[in-house]
N, C-alpha and C positions, 0 to 999 in steps of 0.2 A: 846087341852085345854090350855088356857093361865095360865102361872105360876104366883105366887105371888113374890113380891120383897123379896130378901134375908134378908132385914132389917126390913120390916114391912109387913102388910097384903095387901097393895095396889097391883093392877095388875102390873106386870113387863112389860117393853117395849119389843117389839118383838125381838130386837137384844141385849137384856141386861138381866142380872139377877136382875136388879134393876128397881124400879118404876121411873117415870119421875123426881120426887123430888131428890131421891138419885142418880140418873144418873147425874143430873145437879150438885149435890154436888161433885161427883167424878171428873167431868170435871173442876169444879172450883178449887178443890184441885190440880189437875194436872197442870193447868195453873198458879196458884199462886206459886207452887213449882218452876217453871222455873224462876219466878221473884225473889223469895227468894234465889235461887241458885246463881243467878247473883249478888245479894246484898251481899251474903256471899262468893263471889269470888270462887264459886264451892266447898266450904268446908262445905257442909251440906248434911247429908244423909236424905233419905225419912223418916226414922224412927224418927230422931231428929225433922224434920219439923212437922210431924204429932203430936208428943208430944207437941211441941210448940203451934200448932193450938188448941189443947185441953185446953191449959191454957188461950187462948184469950177469953175475955168476949164478944168481937164483933163477934165471930164465931157463926153461927146459929146452931140450933139443928141438922138438917140433915147433916151438914158438920161434926159436932162432932161425930154423929153416924157412918158416913162413915170413919172418921179417926180411931175410935175404931175398926171398922171392918178390916181396912187395917193393923192395928198394930197386929192383931191376927196372931199367927204362922200358 
């Protein structure tokens, strides 16, 4: 039986705990972190990055939901 996304009620992808939307949000966060890390001369933690993403008006809802999820202990 197919599981639901950890963040919403949509069906999760076969190889993921997330639906397609949240899976893409995670990929986007990971790729952008690499760019930010370069811009910050490697002086940026993932936690700081995710907190900054949450402040951005331009960040989409799924990205913010994923950032909140990743910030949880």
